[in-house]
Structures are given as structure tokens and as C-alpha cells.
N, C-alpha and C positions, 0 to 999 in steps of 0.2 A: 386248473385246479381251484381257482377262485379263492385262494387263501386258506384252503383246507389244511388241517394238521391232524396227526394221529397220535393219540395218547392212550395209556391204560385207563379204563373207565373208572370213575370215582363218583361218589355221591349219587345224585339223581340221574347221572348219565347211565348208570347200570340199568335202572328200570326202563329208561328211554331206549336203550339198546335192545332189551327184550321185546318191547312193543314193536320196534322197528323191524326186527328180524321176522316176527310172525307176520307183520303186515306185508313185507317184501315177498315172503314165500307164498302167502295167499294171493297176492297180486299176480305172481307168475304161475299160479295154479300148480305149484309143486307139492302142496298139501291142502287137504280140505280142512275147513275151520273146525269141524267136529272131531277130527282125528286127534288121538292122544299126543301125537308129535307136535301139534300146534301149541299145546301147553308147555312142552319141553322147550320150544323155541322162545316162548315168552319168559321162561324162568332164567333170566340172565343173572339173577342173584346167585344161583348155584354155580353157574359158569364162572362168575367172578371169584367165588370161593375156591373152586377146585381146579381152575385152569387160568389162563391169562386172557382177559377180555379187553380187546382193543376197540376204540371208537374213533371214527372220523368226525371232526368238528368243523363247522363253518360259523363265521360271525352271524349273528341273528339276522341282520338286514339282508345279507347275501342269501341265507337259507330261505327266508320269507319270499324273496324275489323268485327263487327257484320253484317254490311249492305253491305260491299264491296265497298261503296262509301259514300261520305258525302253530296250527292245531296238532301237528304230528310230533312236536318236540316239546321239551320242558319250557317252563315259563321264564327262566333266568339263565344268563350265561350263553355261551355258544351252543348252537344246535347240533344234536347228534344226527348225522345224515348217513352213517354207515357203520358197520361193525364186523368183527371177525373174532373167532375164538382159537387160541393156540393151546393144544392139549399134548403134553409130553407123554411118553410111553408110561403105562402103569396107572394113569389117571382115568377116572370114570368116563371122560369124554373121548378117550383114545380108542377108537374102534378097530383100527388096522395097524397102528404104529407098532413097530418092533423095537427092541432095545436100541437106544441111541437115536431114535427118530422122534420128530415132533409132527403132530398131525394138525392140519388146518380144518376147522369146522365152521359151519354156519356163516359163511360170507354173505353179507346182505347190504344193499344200498337202497335207501328209500326211493321209490319210483320217480319222485320229482327232481332228485339230484343226480340222476343217471346221465351218462354220456358226458361227464365232466372229469373223468379220470379218478373218481373216488375209489372204485374197486381196485384199480391198479395201485393206487397209493396205499390202500390197506394191505394188499398182498406184498408189495415191496417192503413195507415196514415189517410185516410178519416174517419175511425172509431174513431181514437184518436182525430181528429179535431171536430168531432161531439160531443164527450163527453166533450171536452173543451168548446164547445159552449152551453152546457146544454141540448142537445137534449135528449128526453126521449125514442126515438126510431129512427132507420134509416130504410128507405124503398127504394126499387128500383123495376123497372119493367124489365122483360126479356122475351125472346121468347123461344119457344121449341127448336129452332135451335141452341141456344147458349150453347152447351153441356159443353165446357170447363169452361164457366162462371158459370154454375150450380154447377159444382164440387167445384170451388173456393168459391162460396157463402156458400155452405153447410159446407165446411171445416172451414169457419170463423164464423159459428154459425147462419147464416141466416135460417129462416124457412118460408115455403110457407104459404101464407095467401090467399087461393083460393076465399074467399068471397069478396076480394078486386080486383080480376082480372078484367081487362078491355080491351078495344081495339076498333077496328072498322072493317069495311068490309074486309080490306086488311090483318090485322094482329091481333092476340090475344096475349095480354100481361099478363104475370103472375107476381104477386106481391110477393116479399119476404121481410121479416122484421128482424131486429136485435135489441135486447134490451140490453143495457149496464148491466153488472153484478153489484152486490152490492159492494161498496168500503169498506175497513176496517174502514175507518174514521180516523180523525186526532189523536184521543186519542190512538187507537190501534197502529198506526204508531209511535207515540211518545213513546209508551211503549216499542217498540223494539229498540229504539235509544234514550234513556233518557238523557237529559242534566246532566252534573255533578251537577248543582244546578238549582233549579226552584224557581222563585220569583213570587208570585201572585200580579198582578196589576189589580184591578177592575174585577177580574174573568179571566183575561188573564194569560196564563202560559208563563212567560218570561224565556227562557233558557239561561244559562250562563255556558260556558265550555271553557273559555280561547280562544275563536275564532276557535276551531277545528270543522269545518264543519258548514254550515248554519243550518242544521237540529237541531244541539244542541246549536245554538246560535241565535235563532230567537224567536220572540213573536208569540205564538199560540193564536189567538183572538177567544176565546170561549164566546159566549153570546154578548149581546148588552149593552155596558156601558151607564150610564145616560148621560155622557158628553164625546163623542168620542174624540174631540180634546184635552180635559184635560187628558184623559187616554193616548193618544199618547204622550203627553208632558212628563208624568211621565215615560213612557217606554223609551223615548229618554234620559231622565236624568239618568235613571238607567244604560243604556248602556254607556253613556258618562262617568259615574263614574267608569266604568270598563275599559275604554279606548278602547271600541269597537264601531263599527258602529251600528246604530239602524236598525234591519232587522225584517220585519214582513211577515209572511206567509199568503197569501190570498187564501182561499179555501171555500168549501161549508159551513163550520161551521162559516165563518166570518160574521160580521154584514153587512147588505145590504149597498151598497155604499162605503164600506171601500176602495176599489181600487181607486175610484175617489178622496177620501179624501187624500190618501197617495200620489197620483200623484200631487195633489195641494200643498203638503208639500215637494215637490222635492224628493220623493222616486222613484228611477229608478228600472225598472224590471231587475233583475240580472239573473234569470233563470225561465224557464217554465218546469214543471216536470209532467209526466204522471204516475199515479198509475195503474199498470197492475195486474190483478188477475186471478186465475184459481182454480177450485176445485181439490182436490187431490184424489177423488174416481176414480178408474180405472187407476191409475198411474202405468205404467209398471216398469220393472227392472231399477235400478238406473244407467243408462248410459253405462253399459257394460264395456268391457276392454278398457282402455285408453292408447294411445301411442303418443310419439313424434318422431321426426327424430332420437332421441338417443335411442329409445326403449320403453319398457313398463313403464307405469306410476303407481305409488302406491299412494293411497289416504288415508291419516290418518285423524281421527276424534277426536277432543278433546273438552272439555267443557270450555276451556279458551285459549286465544291466547298466544303462546310463543313469544319470542323476534323476531324470524325469521319471523313468520307470521305477526306480527305487522310491522316489517320493510318493508316487501313486500307490505303491504297495504298502509302504510303511505307514502312510497316513491312515489307511483303513484297517490294516492287519496288525502291524507290529505293536502299536500301542495298545490295541485291544487285548493282546496276549502277553504283553510285556510284564516282567516281574523284576524287582530289584532295580539294578542300575539302568535297565533299558528305558525306564520311565523318566529319565532325567532331562536329556537335551536332544533336540532334533539332530544336530550334527553327530552326536555320539550314536544315536539310533541308526542313522544312515551308514556310519562307519561299520557298526556291528553287522548290519544287514548285508553290506558288501562282502564282509569277511565270511559270514555264514553261507550266503548263497554262492559265493565264489569257490567254496570248498568241493564242489562236484561239477563234472562236465554237464552243461545245461544249455538250453536255448531260451531266449527271452523274447516273447512276442508282444508287440505294442500296436494297439489299434488307435487310429486317429481319424477324425472327421474334420469338417471345416472349422469347428470350434477348438480343435486341439486334441489332446490325448483323452480317449474315452474308455480304454480297457487295457489290461495286461494279463499275462499268464506265463508260467514257467514250466518247462519240460526238462527234467533232469534224468540222467542215464546211469544205470547200474546193472551189470550183467546184461541179460536180454530184456530188462524192464525199462520202461519210462515212467517216472513219477510226475504227475501233474500237480501243481500247487499255485498259490498266489493269484488265483483268478479274482480279478477286481473289475467291476464295470462301474463307471461314473454314474451317479444318480440321474443325471440329465439324459443318459443314453440307455436307460433300462427299458425293458418291455419291448425290445426290438430284436430279440434273439441273439444279442451280441455274445452273451456268455456261452450259449450253445455253439455259436459259430467259432469263437476263439478256441473252445475245447476241441472241436473237430479239426481246426487248422493245426493245433498243436499235435494232435494224434497223427495227422498226415505228415507233418515234419518229422515226427519220431520214426514213422515207418521208413521214410526215405533215408534215415540214418541207422537202420538195422534193428530197431526195437521190435520184439515179437509180442510183448504183453505190456499192458498199461495198468497202473494203479493210481488211486488218489484216496485222500482221507477226508471224511466228512463227520462233523459232530452228529451224534445219534439223534439229537432233537431238531436238526436242520432239515425239516420236511421238504422245503422247496428245492434245496440243492440235491437231496436224495432223489426226488422225483425227476429232476433234470438229468442226472447221471444214469438213472435207471432207463430213461428213454433213449440214452445213447449206448445202451448195452452193457453198462457196468453192473456187476452183481456183488453182493456182500461176501467177503472171504474170512474176515476176522474182526473182532472188536477188542480194543484195548482201553484201559482206564489210566488216567493220571491221578495219583494221590499226592497231596501236598500236606506237609506237617504244619499244624497251626502254631 
């Protein structure tokens, strides 16, 4: 992926996306330069106003190496090397979408940046955004000539819907559709990462764990209380008594309108997280032999974390997401980590090479699900496929213990992790937001 990221287009990126789209379609002979559709391809300004325009960005030096020049991109900032448009039902760019569907239009990658996973990165990001927006299905149209696109769509789980094919005299368009998988749900997710203490407030589960991670120190709003503002006030008072900020998770299980109410009470969005899932039937061998530059890697599996495992995880993760008391002392952080992680049945995988510990990951169980978390690879051991290998090994261990489905959580802006998990067959099922009162 060469460091590519996908973002909503802004500033000069919009015009760059329009020029790139027309150039890509012309290069592939999908449209003639004199055809009116070429002008529509160039008009990314309207797409940005009426739909969601995503762009794939590469650092300038990387993109210049790929193309041999920088003429095809803007003069400043990262280079736009790909784009796609997301059109909800009822918008002018939605040609085939039905109520509740989101339509993908005008996927394009500059010719010089192809065969680097840019198109797949754009598509996987588009699916995550579709799920975040509540789409029940994603649809697109393609032609028989788009062979590479067909392979990509099939790999991502799109299926042909021939009864919806359409077109006109010049071209026949084939419709493909993708349906989001079932999410584990907030209760299953919480069961794999239970707070040290839970207090019921009007049916909401308020997690208290000394500030160690938002997952274990946030209110899970299940059900609709009779007086939403009064419930929020009680939640805020409870957190204030613990010396912690009030944090609320907003997800599908939340009461309607909760996000707007929280915004009005000065709750800021702290993170947006995607829940990715995959079935475990047909899972191949668990990652094969792993190596780093120092040689072979051995993977140990235990049913509880030792101090070295906890130190590896808490050093890179716990302090990053800590709030309140968790930022105080290493010993206290490790004690809280042991208490939170130990609240669910789980496996702890530790990878070591000749230099010592190089990676860890956790696999926790609830119902027929396994939840993967805590994946950490030491900086000195990165770029050797260790994260991928550890994930596969964890899934294999989960299958041996009876799990049928897997899920994990990735921050929406974490492009690299999203690409890794998409390549392992994970698909977006839900997005939730943490809001914290200032």
C-alpha cells in the first residue's frame, strides 16, 4: 500500500480527483474524450457537494516514484492517486440505489499507481463508510470489460444481481451488491472486554476501571430511559465521583437521538471505531512459519497474561488510551490491565525471536464469537508479516476452541490496520463512536 491513506476530499484534492477520474477512464478506453460523460467525470466539485468523494493519498515522494513525474497531481501536500464516489439513495449520483442502499460510483486509480492495492483500499474504506452511515446494502454497476474490477468485487464479497442489470444502446451494465454481515453487538463486545466494575444506571451499563481504556470506562446505553437528560446527569455524577471524565458509547443499541443530545451537552467525539467480522469456517492453517530479521519466531499460547505480555501491551496501548487514574503509575496500570483482561476467558499469544518478545495478541471468547485485540508488534520486528501471522494464529487457536465467528475493532482512520484485516477476510459490520464530556 506504500503508505496510502483514504480521506474525504478537501481543498485542491477535489479538482485533482476529477482530473484523475477522467484520465483513468480515458486510459482504459472506457469513454471517449469527446463524450459528454468525460465532462461529468471531471466535475468532482459537484460530486463533493452532492455525494461523498473519497480520495486515496500518497506522500509526494512515493507518488512521484510511481509515476515518474508529479504532473498528474497537485503541487502541494500528498498526491491524489485514486478516488471513488459514495452516493446514497435519492441523490443525483445514485442511478440504481434503492431505499436504504448506498451506490458506489466512479472508482478510479491513476495508471501509474496501479497494482499497489489502491483500488482495494478505496473499496474497503467505502464499505466501512457505508456501514457507518447505516446502509443495508451497497450496490454498483460494472461492464464486462472491467475484468480487474470484477475480481476485486468478488474478493470483497459482492455478488451479481442479474435481475437489476441495466443499460442503454451503447453499453450493458451489470449490477453487483454487497450486504453487511451481522455484528456481534455491544453486549458480546463488552463480554470480551468487561469493566472491572459495572454500575446500572436506568438500564445503562456504566463501566468503571480506573480509566484504563475507553472500552472499560464508558457508559453502554442499552434501552431508552424515561428521562434521557436525567439519566445522563446520573452517569456524569457517577464518573465525577470516580475522578473520571464522562464517556458514552453511541452505537446501534443506543436510544434514538442520543448523539445529538450528547453534542448539545458538550460531549466531543473522541474516536470512531469500526467493528470488523468474519466467519471462521474454511479458515486455513494458522499463519505458517514466522520469521523476523533475527530468525525464526516462536509463538506461545497461555490462558492468562504474564508480566512480560502485559508490559508489551500496556506500554503501547494502555497509556495511549488511558484516562484519569490510568495515567498515574506503571504498577497501577499493570494491575488494572490484569483485572480488566482477566474478566473474560481468553488466550494470550506471545511471539519471541532471538532478541526476545516481538509481538502479542489476545483472543477472548463470548458465545460463539472470538474477539481479537491487543495486537502489538515491536518496532524492530515490523514489516515481516508478524501482525498478519499472529492474527491468523489467534484465529486458528479460536477455531480449535469452538469459535464460529471472529470480530475485532479498528479506529476508522487506521488505514493500515483496516487494509490488513480486509486482506484476512474481515468485513465491516458496525461503527460506534465514543463521546466524552469536556
